[in-house]
Each structure stands twice: as structure tokens, then as C-alpha cells.
N, C-alpha and C positions, 0 to 999 in steps of 0.2 A: 133554319126557318121554318113556322106554321104555315102551312098551305093552307089557301084559303079554300073556300067551297068556289069562287068565283074561279080561282086560279085552274080548280079540280075540273070545274065545267069547261072552262077553254077550252083544256089542251084533252077532254075526251071528245069536242068539236072538231079540234084538230085532227085526232085521228080518223072520225067519220067521216071528215070529208076531204081527208088528203088521200086515205089508202083504203083498201079492202081487207074483209076479216083474216084473210090467207096473210097479208103484209105485215098485220098489226099482230099475227103470232111469231112471226121472223122478229117482229121488234121486240117483241117481250122477253125472247128467248135471250136476243143481244144485253139484256139489261139483267135479267132472272133464267141463267141457261136451263133451269129445268125446269120451267113454266109449263103448266098445262093448262090451257084455256078450258077445256071441256070438265074436268075436274072443279076447277075455282068458280066456274059458274053452274055445273051442276045440268046443264043440258046433255042428253044421251048424245054419242058419237057418229049417231046417225041422222040428227038433227043438224040442219046449216044454222050456226048461231046469227042472231041480227048485229048488224054492226052497230047499234046503239049501246046493246046489253054486253058487246066486247070490249068497244072502246071504255064504257064506267068501269066495266068489272077489273081490266089492264090497270089505268089510272088509278085508282083503286088500289089493286095491290101493291103497284110501285110507290104510291104515296107509304103505304103502311109499312113497307118494306125501307123505308127512311131513303129513297133511289130516284127521288123526284128529281133531283136536278140530274142526273145521268141519263133521266128521260128527255128533258130539255135539249143536253147537251147533244143528245142523238138526235134528236130531231133538227138540230142546225147544222150538224153535219152531213144530214140525207139532203135537207134541203141547198147544201151548198155543192153537194158530191153524187147526188143521187142513191138511189136504194136498190139493191139487187139487178146492176146494169139499167137500172132505167133513170130518167129525172123525173124526179117529182117536186113541188110543190108545198109545201105546208101550209095550211091555213092557219090565222088567228098567231103566229108565231110572233110578229111585231107584237102585239098586243100582252103575248104573255110575257115577253122580255120587259115589257113597258112597266109589269105588273113585279116581277123579281126585281127590277132597278129598284122602286117605290118602297120595299120592304128592305132597300139595304146591301143588294147584292149586284156585285159589277159581272161582265162576263169578258173572262183573260182570254183573247185571243191566239197568244203563243201558245199555253197549254190545253187552251181549248175547254176550259171548265168556268163556274160560274167560284165565284169568292165574296168573301163580305166586303163592304165598303168600309175601309177604316178609319172614314169621319162618322162612320156611324154605330159600329161595333169593332172591337178586335177579340177572337179566341185564338186560341192555342191553334187550330189545324184551319184558322183562315177561315169558316165556316165549310170548309170543300173538304179537304181530306178525309180519307176511310180507315177505320181502323182493321188494321194488318193489311191494308194496301199498300203496295212499294211504291217509291217517289225517288226522285234524284232532289237530295236536298245538301244545301252548303251549311255547316254549321261553326260555328264560334263560341269557346271556352275562353270564360277567364276565370283565373285563379290569383287568389288573395293571398301573397307570398307572408306567412309568419303569423296566419291570423288568430291561432291561439295564445302566440305570445300578446298580439294588440288586445286580445279578449283581456287576460292576465295581469297587464300592464297600462291599462286605460281605465277613464270610469265607464258607466254603461252609459250615460251621456254623451261623452265625446265618442265611444264607439258608435251608439247607436247614430248621431249625427254625419261622421266619417261616411258610415255604409249606405246612407240615404243620400250621401251627396254623389256618391260613387253610383250610387242607383240611378241619381238623375242623370248625371253623364252618358252612362250606358243607353238608356230608356231614348235620351234624345237623340242618339247617333243611330241607334236601330229602329227609331220611328218613322223617320224621313226615307227607310229603305224597306220599310214594310217584313222588317224582321218580329221572331216572336219569340217570349219564352217559352223554352220548353222545362228547364230546370232551373231553380236559383235556391242554392241553401248558404249556409250561414258565410263561407270562404270561396264564393263564386257560382258559376252556373253554367248552361249552356243555351244559346239563341239558335235559333233556324232560321234563315231565307229560302224562299222556296222559286219565286219568281223571275223573270227578265235573268238578266248576268247575275244571279244568284252568290256566285264566286266572286264577281267584284264587290258586291253590296256586301256582302262578309267583310272583304279584305278592307275596301272602304271605311266598314264601321270600326274595325281593328285599329285602324292609322287614327281613325277621329277620335274615338275611346284614350288611346294611348297619348295622342298629345294633347285634348283638354285633362287627363290627368298629369303630366307632366307638368303645363300650368297651374294646376289646381293645386298641388305639391309645392311651389313655391308661391303662392298666394293666401289661400285663405285656409289650408289644411290644419286641422285644429293639433294633430300628431304632432310630437317634438321631432319625429322623422320622418321623411317619406313614407306613403302609400304605396308598396310596390305591388302589381300585379303583373303575370305572364298571359297571353294572349295565343291561343292555339286555332288554325283555319282547316279545316278539312272539310271532300264533299265527295258526296259517292250513293249509291242506292240504299234506302232506308224504309224499311216495315213502318208506316207510321202507327202510334198507337199512344194513348195517352196513361198507361203505366211505365212511370219513369223507372220500375226496376226490372221489366222487361229490356226499354230502351237502352238502357246502361251496359247492356249484354250485345247490342247490335254491333255489327263490323264496324261500323264509322265512328264509334264511340269508342272501341277498342282502339282502333288508329289515333283518336284525338287522346287518351290515355297514355299511349306509348309517348308521342310530340310532346307531352306536359313533363312524362316521367325524365325521357331520355335525352330530349331536342331542344325545351324551352329554358328560359332562366328570365331573370328578371328584368322588366322594363322591356322588353322584346314581343315581337309577331312570329312565331314559326307558321307559316305554311306549308302545306303539302304539294308534292308537283301537278297532281290534276287540278289543283286551284290555280298556281301559277298559271299553266297553260293557258287558263282563261282568261286571263288578265289582260289590259292594255299594256303594251310594249312598257310606258314609262313610270307605270305602276310596279311593274314586275320587274322592272330594275332595280329597287327601292331593296327587292331582297336577295339576301346574298346567299349561294348556295352552302350546304353544311357537308364539307368533304368534296369529292370529285364534282367538278361540274358537271359532267357528262353522265355521272350515274346519280347524282346526290335525288334522293326521294324528297329530303325537306329543305326550306329555306327561310333566313331570317333577318330581320329586320330590328334595327336597334336602335333608340333616341338617344343621343349625345348633344351635349353641348357642345358647341364649335370651338375649336383648339386654336 
């Protein structure tokens, strides 16, 4: 988000009217650990830095470091929980939040971060996740079975139409649950979920995709055979990155790859134990353990016609 001059000035005024310079320095260090206010302002260490100069410099440096949301998130937390053992009221905080809202961002009170309003715009990181920072993420992986054979057997028009219709089914399922494509290639991709019960959102998306594809194959699919996919859902701590080559090497992706190669099969959904543990009982019971129910790491759901 582009930080307006008004937001920058409001934020500086909030610091000036809410805390002294000593507290401002501690606040800055929470966001930029090696922050040195004297070095940034150029004042000699024997000189007491005026609060207006301190506040303006800190806000400017935080904005330049692309950490503005972290500043406001910290101020919200201070306003609610206090700072350095004392209660504190942050001036102009409501005005700051209102202007951020008007720029298309919402405050997620569960994760205590600002995220983009999906009705305004959508980006890979929800406008919030920072490169190389670790987050708890649920991932949904879709793999089109027999992709190479499909491309070779059918005309380009039929293949493009079929894959576009699959993309619509997937997009419709994940949009209502605030999922984001992190990879999408010719034979499938990976979708991330971050908010609320992300494990349940990923699993419900997978169930919706599988059920809608089941109906699609029996109604309007232009292939002379069903379009078959397999879905895997896993969650864990993941270091956020825009670089897919690095993302593919993360631990959660290695588990996803193991699930696809060893535990998934056509027209089924495979979920890991950490995902199943976070599901509502009715949903969890739709997935059967692979192996002993007491030691199973993975569970599977298969969609079939009733016999």
C-alpha cells in the first residue's frame, strides 16, 4: 500500500502525543531491532532529540523499510495491552485505521495484522505476509492426472476450454474462503490459506472442487473421458517467499509431494494428520485413515456413486 502523506503525518503525531522519546526509541527497536535514532537523525548523543524530530524520523524510516503496517499493528497492541509495564492510549489511532481501511485493507483481529480487502484487490501474500518470515499456512495441492496424454490426445481448443473450466471450479471454491494461488502450472498447482480455521477452509475447498468436478465430468466436460485429479491438503510452518523455486524446497511442500506420490490417487483427497486434527468432527469423519487408525499420518476421502 502506498503510504499517504496524511497517514505519515498522523502517525508521527500519534507518537508525539502518546509517548516520550525514550519510549519511541524502544518502539522503533521492536520493529527494526538495530535501530539507532541518533545515527538516523544526525543529532549528537549528548543532545536531547526533540520529540517532533524523533517521531518524524522513526515513522519515515519505518515506511522506507516497508514496515508501516507493523508499526500500526504494534500501536494497536500497545493501546490494548500497554507498553513496558504501563497503560498507554495512542492518539489518532482510530483515524489512522479508518484511512488504512479506505485504502483497501482490513485489520484481522485473530492474527493481529492488516490484510487486503478481497473485494478491493487480491495479491499472493494478502498484502501482509513478509518475505522470509515464517507463518502457519494450510496448503491445497491439485494434480491433473494424465496431463501429458490429454494434451497429446485432444485439440488445443478442447484442452484450453477444459482447463479453463477447471480453473473456474477451483477459483470459485477458494475465493469464498480467501485462498490464494501460490503456484499454478499446466498440470495443477498449490493454493494457500492463512486466516481463520485455515485447515477447514482448505479441506472444504478441496471437497467442493472434487464434488463439482464430479458433476462437471458427467455434464459439460468436452473430453471423451473424465478429467481426473488428485488433491492433497497439509499444513505447517512455512517461510513465505515469492520465489517458487525456493518454496518448492520447503518442508510443507516436501510433505505435499510425498502425499501425492505415495498416498493420493485419482478422484480422491488426501489430508495429513495436522489438518484432520483441526476439522469439525463431521468433516473429519469423511476421511478414512491410511493404515492403522491409531498411527496413521494421512487420511483419504473418495467420491463414488452409491451402489
